[in-house]
C-alpha positions in Angstrom: 0.0 0.0 0.0 1.4 3.4 -0.9 1.6 6.1 1.7 -1.1 8.0 -0.2 -3.5 5.0 -0.1 -2.6 4.4 3.5 -3.5 8.0 4.4 -6.8 7.7 2.5 -7.6 4.4 4.3 -6.8 6.0 7.6 -9.1 9.0 7.0 -12.0 7.3 5.2 -12.1 3.9 7.1 -10.3 3.9 10.4 -10.9 7.5 11.8 -14.7 7.3 11.5 -14.6 4.2 13.7 -12.7 6.0 16.5 -15.6 7.5 18.3 -14.1 7.0 21.8 -10.4 7.5 22.4 -8.7 5.6 25.3 -8.4 7.8 28.4 -7.6 7.4 32.1 -11.3 7.9 32.8 -12.3 5.1 30.3 -9.9 2.7 32.0 -11.2 3.6 35.5 -14.7 3.1 34.4 -13.7 -0.3 32.8 -12.2 -1.4 36.1 -15.4 -0.4 37.9 -17.5 -2.3 35.5 -15.2 -5.3 35.8 -15.5 -5.3 39.6 -19.2 -4.8 39.7 -20.3 -7.2 36.9 -17.5 -9.7 36.7 -16.7 -9.2 33.0 -13.2 -9.7 31.8 -11.1 -6.6 31.6 -11.4 -6.2 27.8 -15.2 -6.8 27.9 -15.4 -4.2 30.6 -13.5 -1.7 28.4 -15.9 -2.4 25.5 -18.9 -1.8 27.8 -17.3 1.4 29.2 -16.6 2.7 25.7 -20.2 1.9 24.6 -21.5 3.8 27.6 -19.2 6.7 27.0 -20.4 6.9 23.4 -24.0 7.0 24.4 -24.9 3.7 22.9 -28.1 2.0 24.2 -27.5 -1.4 22.7 -24.3 -3.6 22.6 -24.2 -6.8 20.6 -22.1 -9.6 22.1 -22.3 -13.3 22.0 -20.0 -13.5 25.1 -22.0 -11.4 27.6 -25.3 -12.2 29.2 -28.2 -11.5 26.8 -30.7 -9.0 28.2 -28.4 -7.6 30.9 -28.8 -3.9 31.5 -25.9 -1.8 32.5 -26.6 1.9 33.1 -29.1 2.1 30.3 -27.0 -0.1 28.0 -28.8 -3.3 26.9 -26.6 -6.3 26.0 -28.0 -8.4 23.2 -26.7 -11.7 21.7 -27.2 -11.3 17.9 -27.0 -15.1 17.5 -29.6 -16.0 20.1 -32.5 -18.0 18.7 
């Protein structure tokens, strides 16, 4: 990939996906979620980022379907 194509990819594909940047607050909230709900650290960071972004629904096959966390609903998209 040329530098020009890489720059275009960064701007058009990756940057729009970066809604929440890692911060000390995000990591603290992730640790609080981990302690309270027993999720793994990385799942807790995902939940913390979803909450920070204002999401109301999080799709995950690894977390408990139907669980509510501070207004965030966890849904398993593969549940029958």
